[in-house]
C-alpha positions as CSV (number, residue, x, y, z in Angstrom):
1,M,18.8,11.3,-16.2
2,E,15.9,8.8,-16.1
3,I,13.0,10.7,-14.6
4,D,10.8,7.7,-13.9
5,I,13.6,5.9,-12.0
6,T,14.6,9.0,-10.0
7,N,11.0,9.6,-9.1
8,K,10.6,6.0,-7.8
9,L,13.8,6.3,-5.8
10,E,12.5,9.6,-4.4
11,K,9.2,7.8,-3.3
12,I,11.3,5.2,-1.6
13,S,13.2,7.9,0.2
14,R,10.0,9.6,1.3
15,F,8.4,6.4,2.5
16,W,11.5,5.7,4.6
17,N,12.0,9.2,6.0
18,N,8.3,10.1,6.6
19,Y,7.0,6.8,7.9
20,V,9.6,4.1,8.6
21,L,12.1,6.2,10.5
22,E,9.3,7.8,12.6
23,Y,7.1,4.9,13.7
24,S,8.0,1.6,15.5
25,F,5.0,0.0,13.6
26,F,7.4,-0.7,10.7
27,D,10.0,-2.6,12.7
28,S,8.3,-6.0,12.0
29,Y,8.7,-5.4,8.3
30,L,12.5,-4.7,8.6
31,L,15.7,-6.5,9.3
32,D,16.8,-6.0,12.9
33,N,18.0,-2.5,13.8
34,A,17.4,-1.2,10.3
35,R,15.5,1.9,11.5
36,K,18.2,2.8,14.0
37,S,21.0,2.6,11.5
38,N,19.2,4.7,8.8
39,Y,20.9,2.3,6.4
40,L,18.4,2.8,3.5
41,N,19.4,6.5,3.0
42,E,23.0,5.3,2.5
43,V,21.8,2.8,-0.1
44,L,19.9,5.6,-1.9
45,A,22.9,7.9,-1.8
46,Y,24.9,5.2,-3.6
47,F,22.1,5.0,-6.2
48,Q,22.2,8.7,-6.7
49,D,26.0,8.7,-7.2
50,T,25.9,6.0,-9.9
51,L,22.8,6.8,-11.9
52,S,24.5,9.4,-14.1
53,L,27.3,7.0,-14.9
54,V,24.8,4.7,-16.5
55,F,22.2,7.0,-18.1
56,N,24.2,10.1,-18.7
57,N,27.4,8.3,-19.8
58,D,27.8,10.3,-23.1
59,E,29.1,13.2,-21.0
60,I,31.9,11.1,-19.6
61,F,32.6,8.8,-22.5
62,N,36.2,8.8,-23.7
63,E,36.5,7.7,-27.3
64,K,40.2,6.9,-26.9
65,H,39.5,4.4,-24.1
66,P,36.1,2.9,-24.8
67,L,36.8,-0.2,-22.7
68,A,37.3,1.9,-19.6
69,N,34.0,3.5,-20.2
70,Y,32.1,0.2,-20.6
71,I,33.7,-1.0,-17.3
72,V,32.4,2.1,-15.6
73,I,28.9,1.6,-17.0
74,L,28.7,-2.1,-16.3
75,Q,30.2,-1.8,-12.8
76,S,27.7,0.9,-12.0
77,I,24.9,-1.4,-13.3
78,Y,26.3,-4.2,-11.2
79,I,26.3,-2.0,-8.1
80,Q,22.7,-0.8,-8.7
81,Q,21.6,-4.4,-9.1
82,D,23.1,-5.2,-5.7
83,L,21.5,-2.1,-4.2
84,I,18.1,-3.3,-5.4
85,D,18.9,-6.6,-3.6
86,E,19.8,-4.6,-0.5
87,I,16.5,-2.7,-0.4
88,S,14.6,-5.9,-1.0
89,E,16.4,-7.7,1.8
90,L,16.0,-4.8,4.1
91,F,12.2,-5.0,3.8
92,K,12.2,-8.8,3.5
93,I,10.9,-8.7,-0.1
94,D,11.6,-11.8,-2.2
95,N,13.3,-10.7,-5.3
96,K,15.3,-13.9,-6.0
97,E,13.5,-14.9,-9.2
98,N,15.6,-15.2,-12.3
99,N,15.7,-12.1,-14.5
100,E,17.3,-12.1,-17.9
101,S,17.8,-8.3,-18.0
102,K,19.8,-8.5,-14.8
103,N,21.7,-11.7,-15.6
104,K,22.9,-10.7,-19.1
105,N,24.4,-7.4,-18.0
106,R,25.9,-9.1,-14.9
107,E,27.6,-11.7,-17.2
108,I,29.0,-9.0,-19.5
109,R,30.3,-7.1,-16.4
110,N,32.0,-10.3,-15.1
111,D,33.7,-10.8,-18.5
112,L,35.2,-7.3,-18.3
113,I,36.3,-7.5,-14.7
114,H,37.3,-11.2,-14.5
115,V,39.4,-11.5,-17.7
116,I,40.9,-14.8,-16.6
117,R,38.8,-17.3,-14.7
118,R,39.8,-20.6,-13.0
119,N,37.6,-23.1,-11.1
120,K,38.1,-24.2,-7.5
121,D,40.8,-26.6,-8.7
122,K,42.8,-23.8,-10.2
123,K,42.1,-25.1,-13.8
124,L,41.7,-22.4,-16.4
125,T,38.0,-22.2,-17.5
126,S,37.9,-19.0,-19.6
127,S,39.8,-15.9,-20.8
128,N,38.8,-12.8,-22.7
129,I,40.6,-10.6,-25.2
130,F,39.2,-7.2,-25.9
131,S,38.7,-6.0,-29.5
132,Y,40.0,-2.7,-30.9
133,E,36.6,-2.5,-32.6
134,S,34.9,-1.3,-29.4
135,N,33.6,2.2,-29.7
136,T,31.1,4.6,-28.2
137,N,28.2,2.6,-29.5
138,S,29.3,-1.0,-29.0
139,L,31.5,-3.3,-27.0
140,S,33.4,-6.2,-28.6
141,Y,35.7,-9.0,-27.2
142,T,36.7,-12.6,-27.8
143,K,35.8,-15.1,-25.1
144,Y,37.8,-18.4,-24.9
145,K,36.2,-21.3,-23.0
146,Y,38.4,-24.2,-22.0
147,T,37.7,-27.8,-21.3
148,D,40.2,-30.6,-20.5
149,N,41.2,-31.2,-24.1
150,E,40.1,-28.3,-26.2
151,Y,38.7,-24.8,-26.2
152,F,35.9,-22.9,-27.8
153,I,35.8,-19.3,-29.1
154,D,32.8,-16.9,-28.8
155,F,32.9,-13.5,-30.4
156,E,30.9,-11.2,-28.1
157,F,29.3,-8.1,-29.4
158,H,27.0,-5.8,-27.4
159,N,25.3,-2.5,-28.3
160,K,25.6,0.1,-25.5
161,I,22.0,1.0,-26.0
162,D,20.9,-2.6,-25.4
163,I,22.9,-2.8,-22.2
164,I,21.3,0.4,-20.9
165,N,17.8,-0.6,-22.0
166,R,18.1,-3.9,-20.2
167,H,19.1,-2.2,-17.0
168,R,16.3,0.3,-17.4
169,E,13.8,-2.5,-17.7
170,F,15.3,-4.3,-14.7
171,L,15.2,-1.2,-12.5
172,N,11.6,-0.3,-13.4
173,I,10.4,-3.9,-12.8
174,Y,12.0,-4.2,-9.3
175,L,11.4,-0.6,-8.2
176,D,7.7,-1.1,-9.0
177,K,7.7,-4.3,-7.1
178,I,9.3,-2.6,-4.1
179,L,6.9,0.3,-4.2
180,H,4.0,-2.2,-4.5
181,E,5.2,-3.8,-1.3
182,F,5.4,-0.4,0.4
183,H,1.8,0.2,-0.8
184,E,0.7,-2.9,1.1
185,I,2.7,-2.1,4.2
186,L,1.1,1.4,4.3
187,S,-2.3,-0.2,4.1
188,G,-1.6,-2.0,7.3
189,F,-0.2,1.2,8.8
190,Q,-3.3,3.1,7.7
191,T,-5.6,0.5,9.4
192,H,-3.4,0.8,12.6
193,I,-3.8,4.6,12.6
194,Q,-7.5,4.4,12.0
195,E,-7.8,2.1,15.0
196,L,-5.8,4.6,17.2
197,T,-8.0,7.4,15.9
198,T,-11.1,5.5,17.0
199,K,-9.6,4.9,20.5
200,V,-8.5,8.5,21.0
201,N,-11.9,9.9,19.9
202,D,-13.6,7.7,22.5
203,H,-14.5,10.1,25.4
204,K,-14.3,7.2,27.8
205,L,-10.6,6.9,27.2
206,T,-8.7,8.4,30.2
207,D,-5.9,11.0,29.7
208,L,-3.4,8.5,31.0
209,E,-4.5,6.0,28.3
210,V,-4.1,8.6,25.6
211,I,-0.5,9.3,26.9
212,D,0.3,5.6,26.8
213,I,-1.0,5.3,23.2
214,V,1.2,8.1,22.1
215,D,4.2,6.7,24.0
216,I,3.9,3.3,22.4
217,N,2.9,4.4,18.8
218,L,3.3,8.1,18.2
219,K,6.3,9.5,20.1
220,N,6.6,12.4,17.6
221,I,3.6,14.0,19.3
222,F,5.7,14.6,22.4
223,L,7.8,16.9,20.3
224,L,4.9,19.3,19.3
225,K,5.1,21.4,22.4
226,D,7.6,22.0,25.3
227,A,5.2,20.6,27.9
228,Y,4.5,17.4,26.0
229,S,6.8,14.9,27.7
230,K,5.4,11.7,29.2
231,K,6.7,12.7,32.6
232,W,5.1,16.1,32.6
233,L,1.8,14.9,31.1
234,T,1.6,12.1,33.7
235,K,2.3,14.7,36.4
236,A,-0.5,16.8,35.0
237,C,-2.8,13.8,35.4
238,E,-1.8,13.6,39.1
239,N,-2.7,17.2,39.6
240,Q,-5.7,17.7,37.3
241,T,-8.2,18.1,40.1
242,K,-6.1,20.8,41.8
243,H,-6.3,23.4,39.1
244,Q,-7.8,23.8,35.7
245,R,-4.4,24.6,34.2
246,Y,-3.4,20.9,34.4
247,Q,-6.6,19.7,32.8
248,N,-6.1,22.3,30.1
249,L,-2.7,20.9,29.2
250,L,-4.2,17.4,29.0
251,N,-7.1,18.7,26.8
252,E,-4.6,20.3,24.5
253,F,-2.6,17.1,24.3
254,R,-5.6,15.0,23.4
255,Q,-6.7,17.5,20.8
256,D,-3.3,17.7,19.2
257,T,-3.2,13.9,19.1
258,K,-6.5,13.9,17.2
259,T,-5.2,16.5,14.8
260,Y,-1.9,14.6,14.3
261,L,-3.7,11.4,13.6
262,K,-6.0,13.1,11.1
263,S,-3.1,14.7,9.3
264,L,-1.2,11.4,9.3
265,L,-4.1,9.6,7.7
266,A,-4.3,12.4,5.0
267,S,-0.5,12.0,4.4
268,I,-0.9,8.2,3.9
269,S,-3.9,8.7,1.6
270,N,-1.9,11.2,-0.5
271,F,1.2,9.0,-0.6
272,T,-0.7,5.9,-1.7
273,S,-2.9,7.6,-4.3
274,P,-2.3,6.3,-7.9
275,S,-1.1,9.8,-9.0
276,I,1.6,9.7,-6.4
277,M,2.6,6.1,-6.6
278,N,2.5,6.1,-10.5
279,L,2.3,2.4,-10.7
280,N,0.5,0.1,-13.0
281,I,-1.5,-1.5,-10.2
282,E,-5.0,-1.0,-8.8
283,N,-5.3,1.0,-5.6
284,K,-7.1,-1.9,-3.9
285,F,-5.0,-2.2,-0.8
286,I,-6.0,1.1,0.8
287,D,-9.4,1.7,2.4
288,T,-10.7,4.9,0.9
289,N,-14.0,4.9,2.8
290,F,-12.5,6.3,5.9
291,E,-13.5,9.9,6.1
292,I,-10.5,12.3,6.4
293,E,-9.9,15.8,5.4
294,I,-6.9,16.4,3.1
295,I,-4.7,18.7,5.1
296,N,-2.2,19.4,2.3
297,S,-1.3,18.1,-1.1
298,S,2.2,16.9,-0.3
299,C,3.2,13.7,1.5
300,E,5.3,15.6,4.1
301,L,3.7,15.8,7.5
302,P,2.6,19.3,8.2
303,I,3.8,21.5,11.0
304,F,1.2,22.0,13.6
305,N,0.1,25.5,14.7
306,T,-2.4,25.1,17.5
307,H,-1.9,28.6,19.0
308,N,-5.0,30.4,17.8
309,I,-4.4,33.5,19.8
310,H,-5.4,37.0,19.0
311,P,-2.4,38.7,17.2
312,F,-2.6,41.5,19.8
313,Y,-0.7,39.1,22.2
314,Y,1.5,37.2,19.8
315,Y,4.8,39.1,20.3
316,E,4.9,39.2,24.1
317,L,3.7,35.6,24.4
318,G,6.4,34.5,22.0
319,K,9.0,36.3,24.1
320,I,8.1,34.7,27.4
321,T,8.1,31.2,26.0
322,N,11.9,31.2,26.5
323,Y,12.3,29.7,30.0
324,N,16.1,30.2,30.1
325,Q,16.2,34.0,29.4
326,S,17.2,36.5,32.0
327,F,14.7,37.5,34.7
328,D,14.9,41.2,33.7
329,K,14.1,40.4,30.1
330,F,11.2,38.1,31.2
331,K,9.8,40.8,33.4
332,F,10.1,43.5,30.7
333,E,8.1,41.4,28.2
334,L,5.6,40.3,30.8
335,N,4.9,43.8,31.9
336,I,4.0,44.8,28.3
337,L,1.7,41.8,28.1
338,K,0.1,42.9,31.4
339,L,-0.5,46.3,30.1
340,K,-2.2,45.0,27.0
341,I,-4.3,42.6,29.1
342,E,-5.4,45.5,31.4
343,Q,-6.5,47.5,28.4
344,S,-8.4,44.8,26.5
345,I,-9.6,41.9,28.7
346,T,-13.1,41.9,30.1
347,L,-13.5,41.6,33.9
348,S,-15.2,38.2,33.7
349,I,-11.9,36.4,33.1
350,K,-9.3,39.0,34.1
351,D,-8.9,37.6,37.6
352,I,-8.2,34.1,36.2
353,I,-5.6,35.6,33.8
354,W,-3.9,37.5,36.6
355,D,-3.7,34.3,38.6
356,E,-1.8,32.6,35.7
357,I,0.5,35.5,35.3
358,H,1.4,35.3,39.0
359,S,1.9,31.6,38.6
360,L,4.3,32.4,35.7
361,E,6.2,34.9,37.8
362,K,6.4,32.5,40.7
363,S,7.7,29.5,38.7
364,F,10.0,31.3,36.3
365,N,13.6,29.8,36.7
366,K,12.3,27.7,39.6
367,N,9.8,25.1,38.3
368,K,9.9,24.5,34.5
369,F,6.9,22.2,34.6
370,E,4.7,24.6,36.4
371,Y,5.9,27.5,34.2
372,Y,4.9,25.8,31.0
373,V,1.6,24.5,32.3
374,S,0.7,28.1,33.3
375,L,1.9,29.4,30.0
376,H,-0.3,27.0,28.1
377,Y,-3.3,27.9,30.3
378,L,-2.7,31.6,29.8
379,E,-2.6,31.1,26.0
380,H,-5.9,29.2,26.3
381,L,-7.5,32.0,28.2
382,L,-6.3,34.6,25.7
383,Q,-8.1,32.7,23.0
384,Q,-11.4,33.4,24.7
C-alpha cells in the first residue's frame, strides 16, 4: 500500500472528523448540508476499498485473464479520480485544470470499457480489439478509428507500471492541493478561536455572553458536564445572587471554556505543523506568535478532567453522580461520604458542605438541575 497516499487520506479524515463535523465555522467552506450528511467519510471509505486494487494488484492478478485485471485496475483509478473531484467539489476547491496523468489513464480506461463507440448520430467512431499479448506487465490492444470514408489503426501498448505511476503522481498532486487548502481554512479557524479566546478571557464579559458564545461557536463544551446545557446555565445566571452554588457552576463553565479553547488552539497548531502536514509548502498561513501550551502531541482533542478532588472522596462522589439510581443506593453512598467528611473536613467549611449535602438529599429524584448544581458546588468545596 502507498504510505504517503494513505497518510494524506488519513489527514483529510482527521480534518473532517476533528474540525469540520464539530464546528459550524466550516459551513461557509462547504456545499450545503455537507456537514449534516457526513458525506466525506463515505468518499474516504470508497478510497480505502479501492486503493489495494491499484497499488497491491499483484496479489489479485490472474495471469490467465490479464484483461480482466487491467479493467479492475483502471476502473479503480477512474473511481479514485472521481473521488478526488468529489472532495474538491465538497470544499469548493477548483481542480478543473487539465492533467495529463489523469487524462491518459482515463482514456485507457474508456478504451477498455467502451469497446465500441458511436457519436450522437449513431455513427461508428471507434472500436477496440484486445491483444493476446497482454500480460502481467503490459496491456495491448488495437484501436480502430473511423471517418466517413476510411479508418485508421492505432496499436496501443501500455506498461502497467506506467499506468500506476501516473496515478500515483495524480493522487499526490491533488491530495497535496486539497491539504494545502485545508491548511488555509484552518488558518481562518485559528484566527476565529483566538478572537473567541480574547473575548472569553475578558473579565468584563458577562456569564450570559459566555454562554451565547459557546452556543453559537462551540456547542461541544455543553457536553463536557451534565449541568452544561444552555437552559441550565441560563437558569444559573438567573439565580446567581441567591446562592454561591449557582455562581460556582458559571465559574466552572467559564474556566472549562477557556481550557477548551486553549486545547483547541494547541490541536490546530499540531495539525498544521509541517511535520504533521508533510507538504512541500511553507507554513506561512498559520500565526505561530500566539502563545499556547501544547496539551498533547496528537491532533485529537483531549478529554477534559476538571475534577481535581482529593482521591479520598473520589469513589463516593462518583457513585452519587448517577441521578437516576435508587434512593437507597444513593443514601448508602452519601452516608459513607458523610462519614469521611466528618472525619477529615475542618470546621471552617464543614457547615457549608453540610448545606450542600442537604441540598443534594432534598433535590434527588425531584429537581435534576438543583441536584447537579449542588453536586458541582460540593465537588468545588472538597477541593479546598
